[in-house]
N, C-alpha and C positions, 0 to 999 in steps of 0.2 A: 369562057376560057380566060378572058382578059382579067376578070375579077379574081380568079384563082391564082393566076400568075402574079398579079399585084399583091395578093395576100402572101404568097411565098416570098416575094422580094421584100415586102415590108418586115416579115419575120427575120430575114437575113440582115436587113438594114438595122433592125433593133439589136440583133446579136452583135453586129459590128460596132454599133455605138456603145453598147455596154462594155464590150471587150476593150475598146480603146479608152473609154472614159475611166474605167476602173483599172486600166493597165494590167489586164489579166493575161496569163500565158496561154489561154484557150482561144483558138481562132473564132472570130465572130460568126462564121458560118455554122460552126458546131453549136454555139450558144443559140443562134437563131433556130436551128433544128430542135434543140431542147425546148425552146419557148413554143415552137409549133407543136411539139409533142404534148406539152402540158396543156396547151390550148385545145387540142383535139381530144385529150382525155377528159377535160372539164366539159367540153361541148358534147361529148358522147360519140365522136367519130367525125369523119370527113363528109362534106356535102357531096352530092352526086357530081357536081361540077368539078370539085377538087379531085375526086377520084378519077374522073375522065381526063383531066389535065395532067395529073401526075402519071397516069398510065401512058399517056402520049409521050411525056418527057422520058419515062423509063424505057420506052420502046426504042428511042434514039440515043440513049445514054452512051452507047459504045463510041459514038462520034466524038464525045468529049475526051476520050482517052488518046486520041491522035496527038494533041499537043503535048501530053505527058510523055508519049513515046518519043517524040522529037526531042524533048528536053533530056531524056535519058541518053539519046544519041550524042547530045552536046556535051554531056559530062562523062562520056565513056572513059576518057583517060583517068579520071578520078576513080571511077568504079574499078578499073583494072588494078589500081594500087590499094584501094580501101574496100574492095568488094567483100572480102571475108568478114571483116568486122561488121559491115552493114548487114550481111546475111545472118550472122550470129545474133546481132542485136534484134533483128526482125523476128527470128525464130524464138528467141528467149522471151521477148516482150509479148509475142502472140501466145505462146504457151502459158505465160503468167496471166494474161488477160482471160484466156479460156478457163484456166483453173479458178481464178477469182470469181468469174461470172458463174461458173457451176456451183462453187461453194455458196455464193450469195443467193442463187436460185434455190438451193436446198434449204438454206436458213429461212428465206422468205416463205417457202412452201410450208415448212414446219410451223412457222409463226402464224401463217394464215389458217392452217388447219386447227391450231390451238385456239384461235380467236373467232373462228367462224361459228355463229350461233345456229346455223342450219345443220350442223353435224350432230 
């Protein structure tokens, strides 16, 4: 478990270092997750220890939302005045993300079926 946690934290650290060193507008945690994804794809999947550790972390992930809830309570006055623009921006950006993801998935699916030698 310690090795898997260390591996997760090292990928997050690598993402933070890259994000800050290159002054990217992407959070380091997101870059770290992308690096971990690439690593797992190249490796062929997660080890049994990594699966067990991440399963344990996911089981208790709801606890991590408590600080976020408290943060929302602290900015409640801002939400009362700016709530509508925030909700609209969230809905529009989510809709765009879903549409672009669906479009990209269709394009990649067609491309893969055209280049697959086993068909």
